[in-house]
C-alpha positions in Angstrom: -37.1 2.9 37.5 -35.9 0.1 35.3 -34.0 2.5 33.2 -32.4 4.1 36.3 -31.4 0.6 37.5 -29.8 -0.2 34.2 -27.9 3.1 34.3 -26.7 2.3 37.9 -25.5 -1.1 36.9 -23.7 0.2 33.9 -22.0 2.9 36.0 -21.1 0.2 38.6 -19.7 -2.0 35.8 -17.5 0.8 34.6 -16.2 1.6 38.1 -15.5 -2.1 38.8 -13.5 -2.4 35.6 -10.9 0.0 37.1 -8.4 1.1 34.5 -9.7 -1.3 31.9 -8.4 -4.5 30.4 -5.1 -2.9 29.3 -4.3 -1.7 32.8 -5.3 -5.0 34.3 -3.1 -6.9 31.9 -0.2 -4.6 32.6 -0.6 -5.3 36.3 -0.6 -9.0 35.8 2.5 -8.8 33.6 4.3 -7.1 36.5 3.4 -10.1 38.7 0.8 -8.1 40.6 -2.9 -8.6 41.2 -5.6 -6.0 40.9 -7.1 -4.3 44.0 -10.2 -6.4 43.8 -8.3 -9.7 43.2 -6.3 -9.0 46.3 -9.4 -8.3 48.4 -10.9 -11.6 47.1 -7.8 -13.5 48.3 -7.7 -11.8 51.7 -11.3 -11.9 52.9 -13.7 -14.7 53.5 -15.5 -15.6 50.3 -18.5 -13.4 49.5 -18.0 -11.2 52.7 -16.8 -8.0 51.0 -19.1 -4.9 51.2 -17.8 -2.0 49.2 -18.2 1.5 50.6 -17.8 4.6 48.4 -18.0 2.9 45.1 -19.1 6.0 43.2 -16.8 8.5 44.8 -15.0 10.6 42.3 -13.0 13.9 42.3 -14.0 15.2 38.9 -17.3 15.1 37.1 -17.8 13.0 34.0 -16.4 14.4 30.8 -18.6 15.5 28.0 -18.8 12.0 26.6 -20.0 10.7 29.9 -16.8 8.8 30.7 -15.8 8.4 34.4 -12.5 9.9 35.2 -10.4 7.9 37.7 -13.1 5.3 38.5 -13.3 4.9 42.3 -10.6 7.5 42.6 -8.0 4.7 42.4 -8.8 3.0 45.7 -11.3 0.4 46.7 -12.7 0.7 50.2 -15.0 -1.4 52.3 -15.3 -4.1 55.0 -15.6 -7.9 55.2 -14.6 -10.8 57.4 -11.5 -12.9 58.0 -12.3 -16.2 59.7 -15.7 -14.7 60.4 -14.3 -11.6 62.2 -15.0 -8.1 61.0 -12.2 -6.0 59.4 -12.1 -2.8 57.3 -9.7 -2.3 54.5 -8.6 -0.2 51.5 -6.9 -1.4 48.4 -5.1 1.1 46.1 -5.9 0.4 42.4 -2.7 0.9 40.4 -4.7 0.4 37.1 -6.4 3.8 37.8 -4.0 6.7 37.6 -1.3 4.5 39.1 -3.2 4.3 42.3 -2.1 7.9 42.9 -3.3 9.8 46.0 -5.7 12.7 45.6 -8.1 14.5 47.8 -11.0 12.2 47.2 -8.8 9.1 47.2 -7.6 10.2 50.7 -11.1 11.0 51.8 -12.2 7.4 51.0 -9.4 6.0 53.1 -10.1 8.4 55.9 -13.7 7.3 56.0 -12.7 3.7 56.3 -10.3 4.5 59.1 -13.1 6.3 61.0 -15.5 3.4 60.5 -12.9 0.9 61.7 -12.1 2.9 64.8 -15.8 3.6 65.7 -16.7 -0.1 65.2 -13.6 -1.5 66.9 -12.3 -3.6 64.0 -8.8 -4.0 62.5 -7.8 -1.8 59.5 -5.8 -3.3 56.6 -4.2 -1.2 53.9 -3.2 -2.8 50.6 -0.8 -0.3 49.3 0.2 0.1 45.6 0.6 3.7 44.5 2.8 5.6 42.2 2.7 8.7 44.4 0.5 11.8 44.7 -1.4 13.9 42.2 0.8 17.0 42.5 -1.6 18.9 40.2 -4.0 19.0 43.2 -1.5 21.1 45.1 -2.3 21.7 48.8 -5.3 19.5 48.6 -2.9 16.6 48.2 -1.0 17.5 51.4 -4.3 17.8 53.2 -5.2 14.3 52.1 -1.9 12.8 53.3 -2.1 14.6 56.6 -5.7 13.5 57.3 -4.7 9.9 56.9 -1.6 10.1 59.1 -3.6 11.9 61.8 -6.1 9.1 61.8 -3.4 6.5 62.1 -2.2 8.2 65.3 -5.7 8.6 66.6 -6.5 4.9 66.3 -3.1 3.7 67.2 -3.5 1.3 70.2 -7.2 1.3 69.6 -7.5 -1.1 66.6 -4.7 -3.2 64.9 -3.4 -1.5 61.8 -1.7 -3.6 59.2 -0.1 -2.3 56.0 0.6 -4.7 53.1 2.9 -3.0 50.6 2.3 -4.7 47.2 3.8 -2.2 44.9 5.5 1.2 45.3 4.9 3.4 48.3 6.8 6.7 47.9 7.4 10.1 49.5 4.9 11.1 52.2 3.0 7.9 51.7 6.0 6.0 53.1 4.9 7.2 56.5 1.7 5.3 56.3 3.3 1.9 56.8 5.7 3.5 59.3 2.7 4.4 61.5 1.1 0.9 61.1 1.5 -1.8 63.7 2.8 -4.4 61.2 4.1 -4.0 57.7 4.1 -6.9 55.2 6.2 -6.5 52.0 6.3 -8.7 48.8 9.7 -9.6 47.6 10.8 -8.1 44.2 7.5 -6.2 43.6 7.1 -3.8 46.6 9.2 -0.8 47.7 9.0 2.0 50.3 11.1 5.1 50.0 11.0 8.8 50.8 13.4 9.9 48.0 13.9 7.9 44.8 17.3 6.9 43.3 17.3 9.9 40.9 16.8 12.4 43.7 19.4 10.8 45.9 22.0 10.8 43.1 21.3 14.4 42.2 21.6 15.6 45.8 24.3 13.3 47.2 26.0 11.7 44.2 25.2 8.2 45.5 24.1 5.7 42.9 21.6 3.1 44.2 18.9 1.0 42.6 15.3 1.1 43.8 15.6 -2.5 45.1 18.7 -1.6 47.1 17.1 1.6 48.4 13.6 0.6 49.3 13.0 -3.0 48.4 11.4 -5.6 50.6 14.7 -7.2 51.6 16.6 -4.1 52.8 13.5 -3.1 54.8 13.2 -6.6 56.3 16.9 -7.0 57.1 18.5 -3.6 57.6 16.0 -0.8 58.3 13.5 -2.8 60.2 10.6 -1.0 58.4 9.1 -4.3 57.3 8.0 -7.0 59.8 7.2 -9.8 57.3 8.8 -10.6 54.0 6.5 -12.6 51.6 7.5 -14.4 48.5 4.2 -13.7 46.7 1.1 -11.7 47.1 -0.8 -14.8 48.1 1.7 -15.4 50.9 1.5 -11.8 52.0 -2.3 -11.9 52.4 -2.1 -15.3 54.1 0.4 -13.7 56.6 -2.2 -11.0 57.4 -4.8 -13.6 58.1 -2.4 -15.5 60.4 -1.3 -12.4 62.3 -5.0 -11.4 62.9 -5.7 -14.9 64.3 -3.6 -14.0 67.4 -5.0 -10.5 67.9 -8.2 -9.0 69.5 -10.4 -6.9 67.3 -9.6 -3.8 69.4 -8.0 -2.7 72.7 -10.9 -3.6 74.9 -11.4 -7.1 73.4 -9.6 -10.2 74.4 -7.4 -12.2 72.0 -9.1 -15.2 70.5 -8.5 -18.5 72.3 -8.2 -21.9 70.7 -8.1 -25.5 72.0 -4.7 -26.2 73.5 -2.2 -28.4 71.6 0.8 -30.3 72.8 4.2 -28.8 72.1 6.3 -30.0 69.1 9.1 -31.2 71.4 8.9 -33.6 74.2 9.5 -31.9 77.6 12.6 -34.1 78.0 14.2 -32.4 75.1 14.5 -29.2 77.1 17.1 -30.9 79.3 19.4 -31.1 76.3 19.0 -27.6 74.9 21.7 -25.8 76.9 25.1 -27.0 75.5 27.9 -28.0 77.8 30.6 -25.4 78.1 28.2 -22.4 77.6 28.2 -22.5 73.8 25.4 -21.1 71.5 22.1 -22.7 70.9 18.8 -21.9 69.0 16.3 -20.2 71.3 13.6 -21.5 68.9 14.2 -25.0 70.4 13.2 -23.7 73.8 10.1 -21.9 72.4 9.0 -25.0 70.6 9.4 -27.0 73.8 6.6 -25.2 75.6 4.2 -23.4 73.3 1.3 -25.1 71.6 2.5 -27.1 68.6 3.0 -25.1 65.4 1.7 -21.9 67.0 4.9 -19.7 67.0 4.8 -16.9 64.5 8.1 -14.9 64.5 7.8 -11.1 63.9 10.8 -9.2 62.4 12.5 -12.5 61.8 15.2 -11.0 59.5 15.9 -7.9 61.6 18.1 -7.6 64.7 18.3 -11.4 64.9 20.0 -11.4 68.3 16.5 -10.9 69.7 13.5 -13.0 68.9 9.9 -11.7 69.2 6.6 -13.2 68.0 3.2 -14.5 68.8 2.3 -18.0 70.1 -0.3 -19.9 72.0 0.2 -21.3 75.4 -2.6 -23.6 76.5 -4.8 -22.1 73.8 -4.1 -18.5 75.0 -2.5 -16.0 72.6 0.7 -14.6 74.0 3.7 -12.5 73.0 7.2 -14.0 73.2 10.4 -12.0 73.7 13.7 -13.8 73.9 17.5 -13.4 73.4 19.0 -15.5 70.6 22.4 -16.9 71.7 23.1 -18.0 68.1 23.5 -14.4 67.0 26.1 -12.1 68.6 25.9 -14.4 71.7 22.5 -12.9 72.5 23.9 -9.5 73.4 21.4 -6.6 73.3 22.2 -3.9 70.8 20.5 -0.8 69.5 18.3 -2.5 66.9 17.4 -5.4 69.2 16.3 -2.9 71.9 14.1 -1.0 69.4 12.6 -4.3 68.1 11.7 -5.5 71.6 10.4 -2.2 72.8 8.0 -1.9 69.9 6.7 -5.4 70.2 6.2 -5.1 74.0 4.2 -1.9 73.6 2.0 -3.5 70.9 1.3 -6.5 73.1 0.5 -4.2 76.1 -1.9 -2.1 73.9 -3.8 -5.2 72.8 -4.0 -7.3 76.0 -1.5 -10.0 75.0 0.5 -11.5 78.0 4.2 -11.4 77.7 6.6 -14.3 78.1 10.2 -13.3 78.3 13.1 -15.8 77.9 16.4 -14.5 79.2 19.9 -15.6 78.2 22.3 -12.7 77.5 25.7 -11.6 78.6 24.8 -7.9 78.5 24.7 -4.9 76.2 26.9 -5.2 73.1 30.1 -3.2 73.7 31.6 -0.9 71.1 32.1 2.8 70.2 29.5 2.4 67.3 26.9 1.4 69.8 27.7 4.2 72.2 27.7 6.8 69.5 24.6 5.3 67.9 22.6 6.0 71.0 22.8 2.7 73.0 21.7 4.6 76.1 18.7 6.2 74.4 17.6 3.0 72.5 18.1 0.8 75.6 16.0 3.2 77.5 13.1 2.5 75.1 13.1 -1.1 76.0 13.3 -0.5 79.8 10.4 2.0 79.4 8.3 -0.3 77.4 8.6 -3.2 79.9 8.0 -0.9 82.9 5.0 0.7 81.2 3.3 -2.6 80.3 0.4 -3.6 82.5 -0.4 -7.0 80.9 0.6 -10.2 82.6 4.4 -10.4 82.4 6.2 -13.7 83.1 10.0 -14.0 82.8 12.1 -17.2 82.6 15.9 -17.0 83.0 17.5 -19.9 81.1 21.2 -19.3 81.6 23.0 -15.9 81.6 21.4 -12.8 83.1 24.1 -10.2 83.8 24.0 -6.6 84.8 21.7 -3.8 83.5 20.7 -5.8 80.4 19.2 -8.5 82.7 17.1 -5.7 84.3 15.9 -4.6 80.9 14.7 -8.1 79.9 11.4 -8.0 81.7 12.9 -8.3 85.2 11.0 -8.2 88.5 12.3 -4.7 89.0 10.3 -3.6 85.9 7.1 -5.2 87.1 7.2 -8.9 86.1 4.4 -10.8 87.8 6.3 -14.0 88.0 10.1 -14.6 87.6 11.3 -18.2 87.1 14.7 -19.7 86.5 16.2 -22.9 85.3 18.8 -24.5 87.6 21.6 -23.5 85.1 20.7 -19.8 85.4 23.6 -17.4 86.2 22.3 -14.2 87.7 24.9 -11.6 88.6 26.0 -8.0 88.3 28.8 -9.1 86.0 29.9 -12.3 84.2 32.1 -14.6 86.3 35.0 -14.2 83.9 34.7 -10.4 84.2 34.5 -10.5 88.0 37.7 -12.6 88.3 39.4 -10.2 85.9 38.4 -7.2 87.9 39.0 -8.5 91.5 41.6 -11.2 91.2 43.7 -10.5 88.1 46.4 -8.6 89.9 46.9 -11.3 92.5 46.8 -14.0 89.8 49.4 -12.2 87.7 51.7 -11.6 90.6 51.6 -15.2 91.7 52.1 -16.6 88.2 48.8 -18.5 88.4 48.0 -21.0 85.7 45.0 -20.9 83.4 43.6 -23.8 85.4 43.7 -21.7 88.6 42.0 -18.8 86.9 39.2 -21.2 85.7 38.9 -22.5 89.2 38.3 -19.0 90.5 35.7 -18.4 87.7 33.9 -21.6 88.7 34.0 -20.6 92.3 32.4 -17.3 91.5 29.8 -19.0 89.4 28.9 -21.5 92.1 28.9 -19.2 95.1 27.6 -15.9 93.7 26.0 -16.4 90.3 23.6 -19.3 90.9 19.8 -18.7 90.9 19.4 -19.5 94.5 21.0 -16.2 95.6 18.4 -14.3 93.6 15.7 -16.6 94.9 16.8 -16.0 98.5 16.4 -12.2 97.9 12.9 -12.7 96.3 14.0 -11.6 92.9 13.3 -15.1 91.5 10.0 -16.7 92.5 10.9 -20.3 91.7 13.7 -22.4 90.3 12.1 -25.0 88.1 12.9 -28.2 86.3 13.1 -27.4 82.6 10.7 -30.2 81.9 8.0 -28.3 83.9 8.4 -25.1 81.9 5.1 -25.4 80.1 3.1 -26.3 83.2 4.5 -23.3 85.2 3.9 -20.9 82.3 0.3 -22.1 81.8 -0.4 -21.8 85.5 1.2 -18.3 85.6 -1.2 -17.1 82.9 -4.1 -18.5 84.8 -3.2 -16.8 88.1 -2.4 -13.4 86.5 -5.3 -13.3 84.0 -7.3 -10.8 86.1 -4.4 -8.5 86.7 -5.4 -4.9 87.4 -2.8 -2.1 87.6 -3.4 1.5 88.8 -0.9 4.1 87.6 -0.5 7.8 88.5 -2.8 10.1 86.6 -1.0 11.7 83.6 -1.5 12.7 80.0 1.2 10.3 78.9 4.8 9.4 79.7 7.9 10.5 77.8 9.5 7.4 76.3 13.2 8.2 75.2 12.6 8.3 71.5 
């Protein structure tokens, strides 16, 4: 037995060494950690349990050497802040972390264990592609992983951390994850590389321009978080998980409440005189627990803000318009961003707080031709579909169909509040005067002052929050200084919400 134990330990040592010292040194020279180093940074110290250590696709060669130790991927489970997670980490030092049949089988096994045990699944992605020599077995491997991602979507949180290349079919793995974290300058996601694109289309583009962390964080929206280093990326994962339940039948973790960063009095000064822009972040920091707001998709579709926060210790999802960018207008990208976030929060029992200040949908031919109707429909569908507690606060502008889309009473909001400065109407006062009074004004040679007086009259008589409150569309008009108190109470009274929907297989969101 002693000899057998020695053989086992020697074999384990060879597997744990991955691609050897030369491969590890090359990884470090590229500014990247090894799979096991990354796992050590992510998990609680000493908590990792490896599963599938000795899996291999080919038998040892004649000299007894192990081919592709661990099949280029490390799989197992551990804890983050004492809570169970499952994970896989591709090992670029072994065959470039390339996907093969047994590599995929190890990942699929971890997905199944995570789903069956109701624990988050984290993928640390760093792979040069697939082993094309395996032929159709490779396609089977990719397909089996993508199928499991669908199967456990909305059941357990799935987070992809792209820490190197992620190419071709593998690019759809982060696409199907709930959140994607990318590392600046070292990670990339792409279906076709620069050489293929140039050969087919004649376009010349670098890998960084094509699939780097910044274009995916700012333009495509494929990355939710941009990290400056691997350590920051893994820290981001830990932070995200601190807001989330382990699975769809669990409750999000609660912490002790903390006072907001801003004094309630500061909320009286947020809205600028004359209707100018302001940072919606000031409002958020004025009522959420201090330091708790974590913005998601911060660099993408910045006219909308989404993220996690705590309110009285309870984890919530925040959705808001951002008047600093495009006046807060909703556009195609913002609608997609909000719809995706709302559906995630609904899947994992996170109440939604929606802050409204928008003039409407962004006008323009590019928006219409780009599918504004279809994309806007996703957002409407997502809010209407959500059964978690939904609380909406109108801060200032809420005009037309866009106001309906922003978590309105008509889409099932449980409580609708408004600040006294709220303007709730079918159309902006300026537009109403232009439509209904412009001919009369032009004929009479009215001055700009008279036009402004008509606008103000419309605003005072027809766009104030008390008209909406009189119709029951707004539940309460509140003092901005009482925002936190009202929202905390709203969470308390809607915490046991139960919603029965018609029996169906699933709806048909306008994708």
